[in-house]
PDB file as gemmi writes it, atoms N, CA and C in Angstrom:
CRYST1    1.000    1.000    1.000  90.00  90.00  90.00 P 1                      
ATOM      1  N   UNK A   1     187.048 185.700 -61.813  1.00  0.00           N  
ATOM      2  CA  UNK A   1     187.271 187.046 -61.939  1.00  0.00           C  
ATOM      3  C   UNK A   1     186.344 187.871 -61.145  1.00  0.00           C  
ATOM      4  N   UNK A   2     186.810 188.904 -60.442  1.00  0.00           N  
ATOM      5  CA  UNK A   2     185.855 189.733 -59.728  1.00  0.00           C  
ATOM      6  C   UNK A   2     185.693 191.164 -60.435  1.00  0.00           C  
ATOM      7  N   UNK A   3     184.394 191.427 -60.498  1.00  0.00           N  
ATOM      8  CA  UNK A   3     184.116 192.806 -61.262  1.00  0.00           C  
ATOM      9  C   UNK A   3     184.037 193.748 -60.264  1.00  0.00           C  
ATOM     10  N   UNK A   4     184.683 195.008 -60.495  1.00  0.00           N  
ATOM     11  CA  UNK A   4     184.555 196.089 -59.622  1.00  0.00           C  
ATOM     12  C   UNK A   4     183.993 197.179 -60.327  1.00  0.00           C  
ATOM     13  N   UNK A   5     183.366 198.103 -59.618  1.00  0.00           N  
ATOM     14  CA  UNK A   5     182.904 199.255 -60.199  1.00  0.00           C  
ATOM     15  C   UNK A   5     183.841 200.437 -60.100  1.00  0.00           C  
ATOM     16  N   UNK A   6     184.320 200.985 -61.110  1.00  0.00           N  
ATOM     17  CA  UNK A   6     185.355 202.035 -61.118  1.00  0.00           C  
ATOM     18  C   UNK A   6     184.523 203.325 -61.275  1.00  0.00           C  
ATOM     19  N   UNK A   7     183.970 203.666 -60.031  1.00  0.00           N  
ATOM     20  CA  UNK A   7     183.051 204.815 -60.132  1.00  0.00           C  
ATOM     21  C   UNK A   7     183.478 205.886 -59.184  1.00  0.00           C  
ATOM     22  N   UNK A   8     183.343 207.197 -59.577  1.00  0.00           N  
ATOM     23  CA  UNK A   8     183.622 208.256 -58.640  1.00  0.00           C  
ATOM     24  C   UNK A   8     182.413 209.256 -58.599  1.00  0.00           C  
ATOM     25  N   UNK A   9     181.342 208.644 -58.873  1.00  0.00           N  
ATOM     26  CA  UNK A   9     179.968 209.302 -58.690  1.00  0.00           C  
ATOM     27  C   UNK A   9     179.315 209.198 -57.458  1.00  0.00           C  
ATOM     28  N   UNK A  10     178.243 209.876 -57.289  1.00  0.00           N  
ATOM     29  CA  UNK A  10     177.598 209.718 -56.065  1.00  0.00           C  
ATOM     30  C   UNK A  10     176.667 208.408 -56.273  1.00  0.00           C  
ATOM     31  N   UNK A  11     176.399 207.748 -55.017  1.00  0.00           N  
ATOM     32  CA  UNK A  11     175.681 206.489 -55.118  1.00  0.00           C  
ATOM     33  C   UNK A  11     174.465 206.588 -55.706  1.00  0.00           C  
ATOM     34  N   UNK A  12     173.720 207.623 -55.600  1.00  0.00           N  
ATOM     35  CA  UNK A  12     172.476 207.703 -56.187  1.00  0.00           C  
ATOM     36  C   UNK A  12     172.408 207.778 -57.754  1.00  0.00           C  
ATOM     37  N   UNK A  13     173.490 208.273 -58.468  1.00  0.00           N  
ATOM     38  CA  UNK A  13     173.761 208.271 -59.861  1.00  0.00           C  
ATOM     39  C   UNK A  13     173.896 206.862 -60.396  1.00  0.00           C  
ATOM     40  N   UNK A  14     174.699 206.089 -59.765  1.00  0.00           N  
ATOM     41  CA  UNK A  14     175.088 204.753 -60.137  1.00  0.00           C  
ATOM     42  C   UNK A  14     173.836 203.824 -59.852  1.00  0.00           C  
ATOM     43  N   UNK A  15     173.032 204.250 -58.741  1.00  0.00           N  
ATOM     44  CA  UNK A  15     171.947 203.269 -58.471  1.00  0.00           C  
ATOM     45  C   UNK A  15     170.843 203.344 -59.616  1.00  0.00           C  
ATOM     46  N   UNK A  16     170.781 204.339 -60.486  1.00  0.00           N  
ATOM     47  CA  UNK A  16     169.937 204.369 -61.623  1.00  0.00           C  
ATOM     48  C   UNK A  16     170.042 203.259 -62.501  1.00  0.00           C  
ATOM     49  N   UNK A  17     171.414 202.732 -62.661  1.00  0.00           N  
ATOM     50  CA  UNK A  17     171.561 201.555 -63.619  1.00  0.00           C  
ATOM     51  C   UNK A  17     170.975 200.218 -63.126  1.00  0.00           C  
ATOM     52  N   UNK A  18     170.886 200.122 -61.741  1.00  0.00           N  
ATOM     53  CA  UNK A  18     170.601 198.731 -61.066  1.00  0.00           C  
ATOM     54  C   UNK A  18     169.047 198.759 -61.185  1.00  0.00           C  
ATOM     55  N   UNK A  19     168.648 197.978 -62.338  1.00  0.00           N  
ATOM     56  CA  UNK A  19     167.266 197.766 -62.554  1.00  0.00           C  
ATOM     57  C   UNK A  19     167.146 196.933 -63.913  1.00  0.00           C  
ATOM     58  N   UNK A  20     165.927 196.445 -64.351  1.00  0.00           N  
ATOM     59  CA  UNK A  20     165.596 195.826 -65.446  1.00  0.00           C  
ATOM     60  C   UNK A  20     165.261 196.783 -66.582  1.00  0.00           C  
ATOM     61  N   UNK A  21     165.856 196.751 -67.681  1.00  0.00           N  
ATOM     62  CA  UNK A  21     165.725 197.793 -68.795  1.00  0.00           C  
ATOM     63  C   UNK A  21     165.190 197.038 -70.020  1.00  0.00           C  
ATOM     64  N   UNK A  22     164.070 197.250 -70.464  1.00  0.00           N  
ATOM     65  CA  UNK A  22     163.306 196.684 -71.598  1.00  0.00           C  
ATOM     66  C   UNK A  22     163.749 197.399 -72.801  1.00  0.00           C  
ATOM     67  N   UNK A  23     164.163 196.701 -73.866  1.00  0.00           N  
ATOM     68  CA  UNK A  23     164.380 197.357 -75.159  1.00  0.00           C  
ATOM     69  C   UNK A  23     163.225 197.947 -75.590  1.00  0.00           C  
ATOM     70  N   UNK A  24     163.251 199.343 -75.951  1.00  0.00           N  
ATOM     71  CA  UNK A  24     162.022 200.139 -76.463  1.00  0.00           C  
ATOM     72  C   UNK A  24     162.195 200.422 -77.962  1.00  0.00           C  
ATOM     73  N   UNK A  25     163.328 200.900 -78.322  1.00  0.00           N  
ATOM     74  CA  UNK A  25     163.462 201.279 -79.793  1.00  0.00           C  
ATOM     75  C   UNK A  25     165.005 201.394 -80.106  1.00  0.00           C  
ATOM     76  N   UNK A  26     165.124 201.597 -81.405  1.00  0.00           N  
ATOM     77  CA  UNK A  26     166.646 201.826 -81.815  1.00  0.00           C  
ATOM     78  C   UNK A  26     166.553 203.172 -82.646  1.00  0.00           C  
ATOM     79  N   UNK A  27     167.595 203.976 -82.620  1.00  0.00           N  
ATOM     80  CA  UNK A  27     167.820 205.205 -83.283  1.00  0.00           C  
ATOM     81  C   UNK A  27     169.009 205.071 -84.283  1.00  0.00           C  
ATOM     82  N   UNK A  28     168.736 205.027 -85.534  1.00  0.00           N  
ATOM     83  CA  UNK A  28     169.786 205.085 -86.576  1.00  0.00           C  
ATOM     84  C   UNK A  28     169.590 206.258 -87.403  1.00  0.00           C  
ATOM     85  N   UNK A  29     170.797 207.053 -87.645  1.00  0.00           N  
ATOM     86  CA  UNK A  29     170.720 208.276 -88.469  1.00  0.00           C  
ATOM     87  C   UNK A  29     169.626 209.197 -88.065  1.00  0.00           C  
ATOM     88  N   UNK A  30     169.330 209.308 -86.842  1.00  0.00           N  
ATOM     89  CA  UNK A  30     168.286 210.168 -86.390  1.00  0.00           C  
ATOM     90  C   UNK A  30     166.868 209.765 -86.482  1.00  0.00           C  
ATOM     91  N   UNK A  31     166.622 208.387 -86.995  1.00  0.00           N  
ATOM     92  CA  UNK A  31     165.298 207.956 -87.306  1.00  0.00           C  
ATOM     93  C   UNK A  31     165.104 206.829 -86.081  1.00  0.00           C  
ATOM     94  N   UNK A  32     163.891 206.933 -85.658  1.00  0.00           N  
ATOM     95  CA  UNK A  32     163.563 205.876 -84.493  1.00  0.00           C  
ATOM     96  C   UNK A  32     162.774 204.773 -85.091  1.00  0.00           C  
ATOM     97  N   UNK A  33     163.096 203.449 -84.739  1.00  0.00           N  
ATOM     98  CA  UNK A  33     162.596 202.264 -85.129  1.00  0.00           C  
ATOM     99  C   UNK A  33     162.221 201.366 -83.983  1.00  0.00           C  
ATOM    100  N   UNK A  34     161.095 200.665 -83.960  1.00  0.00           N  
ATOM    101  CA  UNK A  34     160.662 199.823 -83.009  1.00  0.00           C  
ATOM    102  C   UNK A  34     161.551 198.473 -83.129  1.00  0.00           C  
ATOM    103  N   UNK A  35     161.533 197.732 -81.820  1.00  0.00           N  
ATOM    104  CA  UNK A  35     162.385 196.647 -81.988  1.00  0.00           C  
ATOM    105  C   UNK A  35     161.662 195.445 -83.066  1.00  0.00           C  
ATOM    106  N   UNK A  36     162.437 194.742 -83.680  1.00  0.00           N  
ATOM    107  CA  UNK A  36     162.032 193.659 -84.485  1.00  0.00           C  
ATOM    108  C   UNK A  36     161.276 192.664 -83.813  1.00  0.00           C  
ATOM    109  N   UNK A  37     160.598 191.723 -84.558  1.00  0.00           N  
ATOM    110  CA  UNK A  37     159.993 190.717 -83.943  1.00  0.00           C  
ATOM    111  C   UNK A  37     160.776 189.697 -82.997  1.00  0.00           C  
ATOM    112  N   UNK A  38     162.049 189.599 -83.382  1.00  0.00           N  
ATOM    113  CA  UNK A  38     162.918 188.679 -82.509  1.00  0.00           C  
ATOM    114  C   UNK A  38     163.442 189.530 -81.216  1.00  0.00           C  
ATOM    115  N   UNK A  39     163.320 190.712 -81.292  1.00  0.00           N  
ATOM    116  CA  UNK A  39     163.762 191.511 -80.105  1.00  0.00           C  
ATOM    117  C   UNK A  39     162.665 192.031 -79.153  1.00  0.00           C  
ATOM    118  N   UNK A  40     161.439 191.504 -79.396  1.00  0.00           N  
ATOM    119  CA  UNK A  40     160.229 192.088 -78.695  1.00  0.00           C  
ATOM    120  C   UNK A  40     160.327 191.820 -77.054  1.00  0.00           C  
ATOM    121  N   UNK A  41     161.095 190.957 -76.617  1.00  0.00           N  
ATOM    122  CA  UNK A  41     161.338 190.609 -75.207  1.00  0.00           C  
ATOM    123  C   UNK A  41     162.792 190.837 -74.774  1.00  0.00           C  
ATOM    124  N   UNK A  42     163.515 191.587 -75.453  1.00  0.00           N  
ATOM    125  CA  UNK A  42     164.870 191.981 -75.087  1.00  0.00           C  
ATOM    126  C   UNK A  42     164.927 192.623 -73.892  1.00  0.00           C  
ATOM    127  N   UNK A  43     165.973 192.516 -72.989  1.00  0.00           N  
ATOM    128  CA  UNK A  43     166.092 193.280 -71.769  1.00  0.00           C  
ATOM    129  C   UNK A  43     167.581 193.077 -71.338  1.00  0.00           C  
ATOM    130  N   UNK A  44     167.896 193.871 -70.275  1.00  0.00           N  
ATOM    131  CA  UNK A  44     169.135 193.775 -69.547  1.00  0.00           C  
ATOM    132  C   UNK A  44     168.720 194.077 -68.056  1.00  0.00           C  
ATOM    133  N   UNK A  45     169.183 193.267 -67.244  1.00  0.00           N  
ATOM    134  CA  UNK A  45     169.026 193.493 -65.758  1.00  0.00           C  
ATOM    135  C   UNK A  45     170.371 193.761 -65.277  1.00  0.00           C  
ATOM    136  N   UNK A  46     170.684 194.810 -64.589  1.00  0.00           N  
ATOM    137  CA  UNK A  46     171.820 195.094 -63.983  1.00  0.00           C  
ATOM    138  C   UNK A  46     171.784 195.159 -62.519  1.00  0.00           C  
ATOM    139  N   UNK A  47     172.327 194.182 -61.869  1.00  0.00           N  
ATOM    140  CA  UNK A  47     172.291 194.015 -60.407  1.00  0.00           C  
ATOM    141  C   UNK A  47     173.370 194.670 -59.559  1.00  0.00           C  
ATOM    142  N   UNK A  48     173.030 195.027 -58.309  1.00  0.00           N  
ATOM    143  CA  UNK A  48     173.908 195.836 -57.487  1.00  0.00           C  
ATOM    144  C   UNK A  48     175.154 195.065 -57.189  1.00  0.00           C  
ATOM    145  N   UNK A  49     175.233 193.722 -57.294  1.00  0.00           N  
ATOM    146  CA  UNK A  49     176.227 192.964 -56.966  1.00  0.00           C  
ATOM    147  C   UNK A  49     177.193 192.866 -58.256  1.00  0.00           C  
ATOM    148  N   UNK A  50     176.942 193.536 -59.257  1.00  0.00           N  
ATOM    149  CA  UNK A  50     177.640 193.713 -60.509  1.00  0.00           C  
ATOM    150  C   UNK A  50     177.527 192.475 -61.295  1.00  0.00           C  
ATOM    151  N   UNK A  51     176.517 191.847 -61.177  1.00  0.00           N  
ATOM    152  CA  UNK A  51     176.125 190.761 -62.132  1.00  0.00           C  
ATOM    153  C   UNK A  51     175.016 191.234 -63.048  1.00  0.00           C  
ATOM    154  N   UNK A  52     174.873 190.596 -64.169  1.00  0.00           N  
ATOM    155  CA  UNK A  52     173.803 191.110 -65.173  1.00  0.00           C  
ATOM    156  C   UNK A  52     173.146 189.802 -65.876  1.00  0.00           C  
ATOM    157  N   UNK A  53     171.970 189.984 -66.288  1.00  0.00           N  
ATOM    158  CA  UNK A  53     171.265 189.048 -67.155  1.00  0.00           C  
ATOM    159  C   UNK A  53     170.701 189.731 -68.259  1.00  0.00           C  
ATOM    160  N   UNK A  54     170.703 189.052 -69.355  1.00  0.00           N  
ATOM    161  CA  UNK A  54     170.128 189.755 -70.531  1.00  0.00           C  
ATOM    162  C   UNK A  54     169.439 188.749 -71.369  1.00  0.00           C  
ATOM    163  N   UNK A  55     168.605 189.326 -72.330  1.00  0.00           N  
ATOM    164  CA  UNK A  55     167.899 188.546 -73.412  1.00  0.00           C  
ATOM    165  C   UNK A  55     167.987 189.384 -74.727  1.00  0.00           C  
ATOM    166  N   UNK A  56     168.583 188.680 -75.764  1.00  0.00           N  
ATOM    167  CA  UNK A  56     168.796 189.365 -76.964  1.00  0.00           C  
ATOM    168  C   UNK A  56     168.506 188.360 -78.080  1.00  0.00           C  
ATOM    169  N   UNK A  57     167.420 188.826 -78.809  1.00  0.00           N  
ATOM    170  CA  UNK A  57     166.838 187.989 -79.853  1.00  0.00           C  
ATOM    171  C   UNK A  57     166.554 186.530 -79.370  1.00  0.00           C  
ATOM    172  N   UNK A  58     165.979 186.341 -78.253  1.00  0.00           N  
ATOM    173  CA  UNK A  58     165.739 185.154 -77.553  1.00  0.00           C  
ATOM    174  C   UNK A  58     166.641 184.410 -76.886  1.00  0.00           C  
ATOM    175  N   UNK A  59     167.971 184.911 -76.931  1.00  0.00           N  
ATOM    176  CA  UNK A  59     169.092 184.283 -76.274  1.00  0.00           C  
ATOM    177  C   UNK A  59     169.284 184.870 -74.930  1.00  0.00           C  
ATOM    178  N   UNK A  60     169.274 184.016 -73.914  1.00  0.00           N  
ATOM    179  CA  UNK A  60     169.557 184.677 -72.577  1.00  0.00           C  
ATOM    180  C   UNK A  60     170.933 184.250 -72.193  1.00  0.00           C  
ATOM    181  N   UNK A  61     171.529 185.337 -71.533  1.00  0.00           N  
ATOM    182  CA  UNK A  61     172.949 185.108 -71.011  1.00  0.00           C  
ATOM    183  C   UNK A  61     173.059 185.977 -69.709  1.00  0.00           C  
ATOM    184  N   UNK A  62     174.177 185.720 -69.159  1.00  0.00           N  
ATOM    185  CA  UNK A  62     174.447 186.415 -67.915  1.00  0.00           C  
ATOM    186  C   UNK A  62     175.950 186.565 -67.660  1.00  0.00           C  
ATOM    187  N   UNK A  63     176.262 187.120 -66.598  1.00  0.00           N  
ATOM    188  CA  UNK A  63     177.764 187.218 -66.178  1.00  0.00           C  
ATOM    189  C   UNK A  63     177.895 188.341 -65.244  1.00  0.00           C  
ATOM    190  N   UNK A  64     179.192 189.026 -65.345  1.00  0.00           N  
ATOM    191  CA  UNK A  64     179.514 190.191 -64.413  1.00  0.00           C  
ATOM    192  C   UNK A  64     179.732 191.396 -65.374  1.00  0.00           C  
ATOM    193  N   UNK A  65     179.781 192.600 -64.612  1.00  0.00           N  
ATOM    194  CA  UNK A  65     179.968 193.749 -65.374  1.00  0.00           C  
ATOM    195  C   UNK A  65     180.736 194.699 -64.582  1.00  0.00           C  
ATOM    196  N   UNK A  66     181.508 195.565 -65.182  1.00  0.00           N  
ATOM    197  CA  UNK A  66     182.245 196.627 -64.662  1.00  0.00           C  
ATOM    198  C   UNK A  66     181.649 197.930 -65.099  1.00  0.00           C  
ATOM    199  N   UNK A  67     181.299 198.814 -64.178  1.00  0.00           N  
ATOM    200  CA  UNK A  67     180.685 200.155 -64.458  1.00  0.00           C  
ATOM    201  C   UNK A  67     181.769 201.040 -64.389  1.00  0.00           C  
ATOM    202  N   UNK A  68     182.119 201.887 -65.502  1.00  0.00           N  
ATOM    203  CA  UNK A  68     183.139 202.791 -65.584  1.00  0.00           C  
ATOM    204  C   UNK A  68     182.511 204.185 -65.857  1.00  0.00           C  
ATOM    205  N   UNK A  69     182.148 204.892 -64.861  1.00  0.00           N  
ATOM    206  CA  UNK A  69     181.515 206.245 -64.915  1.00  0.00           C  
ATOM    207  C   UNK A  69     182.272 207.354 -65.573  1.00  0.00           C  
ATOM    208  N   UNK A  70     183.634 207.199 -65.362  1.00  0.00           N  
ATOM    209  CA  UNK A  70     184.625 208.136 -66.017  1.00  0.00           C  
ATOM    210  C   UNK A  70     184.645 207.949 -67.546  1.00  0.00           C  
ATOM    211  N   UNK A  71     184.535 206.868 -68.057  1.00  0.00           N  
ATOM    212  CA  UNK A  71     184.569 206.550 -69.443  1.00  0.00           C  
ATOM    213  C   UNK A  71     183.025 206.460 -69.959  1.00  0.00           C  
ATOM    214  N   UNK A  72     182.113 206.463 -69.100  1.00  0.00           N  
ATOM    215  CA  UNK A  72     180.707 206.321 -69.390  1.00  0.00           C  
ATOM    216  C   UNK A  72     180.562 205.155 -70.058  1.00  0.00           C  
ATOM    217  N   UNK A  73     180.731 203.895 -69.589  1.00  0.00           N  
ATOM    218  CA  UNK A  73     180.471 202.644 -70.235  1.00  0.00           C  
ATOM    219  C   UNK A  73     180.344 201.565 -69.201  1.00  0.00           C  
ATOM    220  N   UNK A  74     179.635 200.468 -69.771  1.00  0.00           N  
ATOM    221  CA  UNK A  74     179.637 199.237 -69.005  1.00  0.00           C  
ATOM    222  C   UNK A  74     180.246 198.212 -69.748  1.00  0.00           C  
ATOM    223  N   UNK A  75     181.011 197.427 -69.135  1.00  0.00           N  
ATOM    224  CA  UNK A  75     181.837 196.429 -69.761  1.00  0.00           C  
ATOM    225  C   UNK A  75     181.229 195.074 -69.220  1.00  0.00           C  
ATOM    226  N   UNK A  76     180.460 194.336 -70.074  1.00  0.00           N  
ATOM    227  CA  UNK A  76     179.831 193.059 -69.627  1.00  0.00           C  
ATOM    228  C   UNK A  76     180.520 192.056 -70.066  1.00  0.00           C  
ATOM    229  N   UNK A  77     180.933 190.908 -69.073  1.00  0.00           N  
ATOM    230  CA  UNK A  77     181.562 189.825 -69.397  1.00  0.00           C  
ATOM    231  C   UNK A  77     180.730 188.604 -69.020  1.00  0.00           C  
ATOM    232  N   UNK A  78     180.518 187.835 -70.285  1.00  0.00           N  
ATOM    233  CA  UNK A  78     179.701 186.730 -69.979  1.00  0.00           C  
ATOM    234  C   UNK A  78     180.413 185.540 -69.386  1.00  0.00           C  
ATOM    235  N   UNK A  79     179.599 184.454 -69.195  1.00  0.00           N  
ATOM    236  CA  UNK A  79     180.165 183.263 -68.509  1.00  0.00           C  
ATOM    237  C   UNK A  79     181.327 182.590 -69.362  1.00  0.00           C  
ATOM    238  N   UNK A  80     181.497 182.784 -70.551  1.00  0.00           N  
ATOM    239  CA  UNK A  80     182.468 182.216 -71.338  1.00  0.00           C  
ATOM    240  C   UNK A  80     183.755 183.109 -71.412  1.00  0.00           C  
ATOM    241  N   UNK A  81     183.632 184.424 -70.778  1.00  0.00           N  
ATOM    242  CA  UNK A  81     184.830 185.384 -70.755  1.00  0.00           C  
ATOM    243  C   UNK A  81     184.624 186.316 -71.956  1.00  0.00           C  
ATOM    244  N   UNK A  82     183.774 186.209 -72.741  1.00  0.00           N  
ATOM    245  CA  UNK A  82     183.473 187.221 -73.708  1.00  0.00           C  
ATOM    246  C   UNK A  82     183.018 188.534 -73.329  1.00  0.00           C  
ATOM    247  N   UNK A  83     183.613 189.629 -73.609  1.00  0.00           N  
ATOM    248  CA  UNK A  83     183.358 191.061 -73.353  1.00  0.00           C  
ATOM    249  C   UNK A  83     182.502 191.723 -74.239  1.00  0.00           C  
ATOM    250  N   UNK A  84     181.468 192.445 -73.809  1.00  0.00           N  
ATOM    251  CA  UNK A  84     180.779 193.460 -74.490  1.00  0.00           C  
ATOM    252  C   UNK A  84     180.846 194.814 -73.843  1.00  0.00           C  
ATOM    253  N   UNK A  85     181.196 195.852 -74.650  1.00  0.00           N  
ATOM    254  CA  UNK A  85     181.279 197.153 -74.045  1.00  0.00           C  
ATOM    255  C   UNK A  85     180.082 197.978 -74.650  1.00  0.00           C  
ATOM    256  N   UNK A  86     179.500 198.602 -73.811  1.00  0.00           N  
ATOM    257  CA  UNK A  86     178.296 199.517 -74.144  1.00  0.00           C  
ATOM    258  C   UNK A  86     178.494 200.895 -73.516  1.00  0.00           C  
ATOM    259  N   UNK A  87     178.535 201.942 -74.348  1.00  0.00           N  
ATOM    260  CA  UNK A  87     178.652 203.329 -73.741  1.00  0.00           C  
ATOM    261  C   UNK A  87     177.210 203.744 -73.404  1.00  0.00           C  
ATOM    262  N   UNK A  88     177.237 204.430 -72.137  1.00  0.00           N  
ATOM    263  CA  UNK A  88     176.130 205.081 -71.663  1.00  0.00           C  
ATOM    264  C   UNK A  88     176.000 206.408 -72.333  1.00  0.00           C  
ATOM    265  N   UNK A  89     175.007 206.474 -73.322  1.00  0.00           N  
ATOM    266  CA  UNK A  89     174.719 207.897 -73.947  1.00  0.00           C  
ATOM    267  C   UNK A  89     173.824 208.756 -72.942  1.00  0.00           C  
ATOM    268  N   UNK A  90     172.805 208.257 -72.363  1.00  0.00           N  
ATOM    269  CA  UNK A  90     172.153 208.884 -71.294  1.00  0.00           C  
ATOM    270  C   UNK A  90     171.457 207.767 -70.304  1.00  0.00           C  
ATOM    271  N   UNK A  91     171.075 208.249 -69.220  1.00  0.00           N  
ATOM    272  CA  UNK A  91     170.467 207.556 -68.321  1.00  0.00           C  
ATOM    273  C   UNK A  91     169.615 208.450 -67.298  1.00  0.00           C  
ATOM    274  N   UNK A  92     168.406 208.002 -66.992  1.00  0.00           N  
ATOM    275  CA  UNK A  92     167.567 208.640 -66.082  1.00  0.00           C  
ATOM    276  C   UNK A  92     166.764 207.615 -65.331  1.00  0.00           C  
ATOM    277  N   UNK A  93     165.837 207.890 -64.487  1.00  0.00           N  
ATOM    278  CA  UNK A  93     165.054 207.040 -63.742  1.00  0.00           C  
ATOM    279  C   UNK A  93     164.132 206.364 -64.800  1.00  0.00           C  
ATOM    280  N   UNK A  94     163.738 206.704 -65.964  1.00  0.00           N  
ATOM    281  CA  UNK A  94     162.867 206.026 -66.800  1.00  0.00           C  
ATOM    282  C   UNK A  94     163.492 205.403 -68.140  1.00  0.00           C  
ATOM    283  N   UNK A  95     164.660 205.976 -68.405  1.00  0.00           N  
ATOM    284  CA  UNK A  95     165.366 205.487 -69.737  1.00  0.00           C  
ATOM    285  C   UNK A  95     166.840 205.293 -69.548  1.00  0.00           C  
ATOM    286  N   UNK A  96     167.372 204.461 -70.551  1.00  0.00           N  
ATOM    287  CA  UNK A  96     168.857 204.194 -70.666  1.00  0.00           C  
ATOM    288  C   UNK A  96     168.957 204.059 -72.117  1.00  0.00           C  
ATOM    289  N   UNK A  97     170.097 204.876 -72.666  1.00  0.00           N  
ATOM    290  CA  UNK A  97     170.515 204.699 -74.004  1.00  0.00           C  
ATOM    291  C   UNK A  97     171.785 204.319 -74.030  1.00  0.00           C  
ATOM    292  N   UNK A  98     171.987 203.083 -74.820  1.00  0.00           N  
ATOM    293  CA  UNK A  98     173.463 202.533 -74.897  1.00  0.00           C  
ATOM    294  C   UNK A  98     173.770 202.512 -76.346  1.00  0.00           C  
ATOM    295  N   UNK A  99     175.058 202.672 -76.645  1.00  0.00           N  
ATOM    296  CA  UNK A  99     175.744 202.312 -77.868  1.00  0.00           C  
ATOM    297  C   UNK A  99     176.770 201.267 -77.698  1.00  0.00           C  
ATOM    298  N   UNK A 100     176.589 200.200 -78.437  1.00  0.00           N  
ATOM    299  CA  UNK A 100     177.345 198.932 -78.142  1.00  0.00           C  
ATOM    300  C   UNK A 100     178.725 199.177 -79.098  1.00  0.00           C  
ATOM    301  N   UNK A 101     179.703 198.655 -78.634  1.00  0.00           N  
ATOM    302  CA  UNK A 101     181.095 198.811 -79.310  1.00  0.00           C  
ATOM    303  C   UNK A 101     181.271 197.625 -80.215  1.00  0.00           C  
ATOM    304  N   UNK A 102     180.299 197.431 -81.151  1.00  0.00           N  
ATOM    305  CA  UNK A 102     180.371 196.495 -82.243  1.00  0.00           C  
ATOM    306  C   UNK A 102     180.360 197.113 -83.525  1.00  0.00           C  
ATOM    307  N   UNK A 103     181.229 196.700 -84.574  1.00  0.00           N  
ATOM    308  CA  UNK A 103     181.228 197.300 -85.823  1.00  0.00           C  
ATOM    309  C   UNK A 103     179.912 197.185 -86.565  1.00  0.00           C  
ATOM    310  N   UNK A 104     179.123 196.197 -86.396  1.00  0.00           N  
ATOM    311  CA  UNK A 104     177.923 195.937 -87.188  1.00  0.00           C  
ATOM    312  C   UNK A 104     176.770 197.029 -86.666  1.00  0.00           C  
ATOM    313  N   UNK A 105     176.864 197.322 -85.308  1.00  0.00           N  
ATOM    314  CA  UNK A 105     175.814 198.178 -84.722  1.00  0.00           C  
ATOM    315  C   UNK A 105     176.462 199.480 -84.056  1.00  0.00           C  
ATOM    316  N   UNK A 106     177.556 199.871 -84.414  1.00  0.00           N  
ATOM    317  CA  UNK A 106     178.407 200.944 -83.624  1.00  0.00           C  
ATOM    318  C   UNK A 106     177.542 202.277 -83.767  1.00  0.00           C  
ATOM    319  N   UNK A 107     176.909 202.367 -84.730  1.00  0.00           N  
ATOM    320  CA  UNK A 107     176.132 203.826 -85.034  1.00  0.00           C  
ATOM    321  C   UNK A 107     174.729 203.769 -84.687  1.00  0.00           C  
ATOM    322  N   UNK A 108     174.336 202.698 -83.961  1.00  0.00           N  
ATOM    323  CA  UNK A 108     172.847 202.547 -83.501  1.00  0.00           C  
ATOM    324  C   UNK A 108     172.691 202.762 -82.133  1.00  0.00           C  
ATOM    325  N   UNK A 109     171.847 203.688 -81.660  1.00  0.00           N  
ATOM    326  CA  UNK A 109     171.563 203.803 -80.267  1.00  0.00           C  
ATOM    327  C   UNK A 109     170.443 202.952 -79.966  1.00  0.00           C  
ATOM    328  N   UNK A 110     170.601 202.120 -78.850  1.00  0.00           N  
ATOM    329  CA  UNK A 110     169.651 201.273 -78.276  1.00  0.00           C  
ATOM    330  C   UNK A 110     168.999 201.882 -77.074  1.00  0.00           C  
ATOM    331  N   UNK A 111     167.638 202.192 -77.168  1.00  0.00           N  
ATOM    332  CA  UNK A 111     166.834 202.788 -76.141  1.00  0.00           C  
ATOM    333  C   UNK A 111     166.057 201.970 -75.404  1.00  0.00           C  
ATOM    334  N   UNK A 112     166.361 201.862 -74.032  1.00  0.00           N  
ATOM    335  CA  UNK A 112     165.697 201.010 -73.183  1.00  0.00           C  
ATOM    336  C   UNK A 112     164.824 201.888 -72.222  1.00  0.00           C  
ATOM    337  N   UNK A 113     163.738 201.207 -71.778  1.00  0.00           N  
ATOM    338  CA  UNK A 113     162.804 201.861 -70.791  1.00  0.00           C  
ATOM    339  C   UNK A 113     162.864 201.067 -69.494  1.00  0.00           C  
ATOM    340  N   UNK A 114     162.671 201.619 -68.349  1.00  0.00           N  
ATOM    341  CA  UNK A 114     162.572 200.931 -67.164  1.00  0.00           C  
ATOM    342  C   UNK A 114     161.390 200.035 -67.045  1.00  0.00           C  
ATOM    343  N   UNK A 115     161.401 198.916 -66.372  1.00  0.00           N  
ATOM    344  CA  UNK A 115     160.429 197.793 -66.401  1.00  0.00           C  
ATOM    345  C   UNK A 115     159.267 198.372 -65.646  1.00  0.00           C  
ATOM    346  N   UNK A 116     159.518 199.007 -64.437  1.00  0.00           N  
ATOM    347  CA  UNK A 116     158.518 199.655 -63.834  1.00  0.00           C  
ATOM    348  C   UNK A 116     159.015 200.980 -63.253  1.00  0.00           C  
ATOM    349  N   UNK A 117     158.137 202.027 -63.681  1.00  0.00           N  
ATOM    350  CA  UNK A 117     158.700 203.373 -63.276  1.00  0.00           C  
ATOM    351  C   UNK A 117     158.534 203.463 -61.721  1.00  0.00           C  
ATOM    352  N   UNK A 118     159.569 204.248 -61.262  1.00  0.00           N  
ATOM    353  CA  UNK A 118     159.461 204.611 -59.766  1.00  0.00           C  
ATOM    354  C   UNK A 118     159.084 205.980 -59.615  1.00  0.00           C  
ATOM    355  N   UNK A 119     158.499 206.206 -58.468  1.00  0.00           N  
ATOM    356  CA  UNK A 119     157.927 207.587 -58.152  1.00  0.00           C  
ATOM    357  C   UNK A 119     158.989 208.258 -57.301  1.00  0.00           C  
ATOM    358  N   UNK A 120     158.974 209.669 -57.485  1.00  0.00           N  
ATOM    359  CA  UNK A 120     159.969 210.456 -56.848  1.00  0.00           C  
ATOM    360  C   UNK A 120     159.355 210.444 -55.399  1.00  0.00           C  
TER     361      UNK A 120                                                      
END                                                                             
């Protein structure tokens, strides 16, 4: 399966996603919480070749992804073919906020920070 980027945005805007994002906090019902003990090293790496690697609760996985800027989401497809949809709530040079399309965590915002801040 070949992943393609369905984007009509400027290259600079989509380039913001291509980086390693470290889980910084969760926001539920307007309250901010730090990652739990199991999530201390969680991250997502989005590569320009539309592959990703992630670590969640100690479990590492990877695959391909589709970036849909019109719908403001990333669809990640792991090596088993399972799909994970994450809506992009906001993105900047320093932060990424995602909401995953899972019933159990649908109302939780996942806040990530860039692994190394870049200078303008």
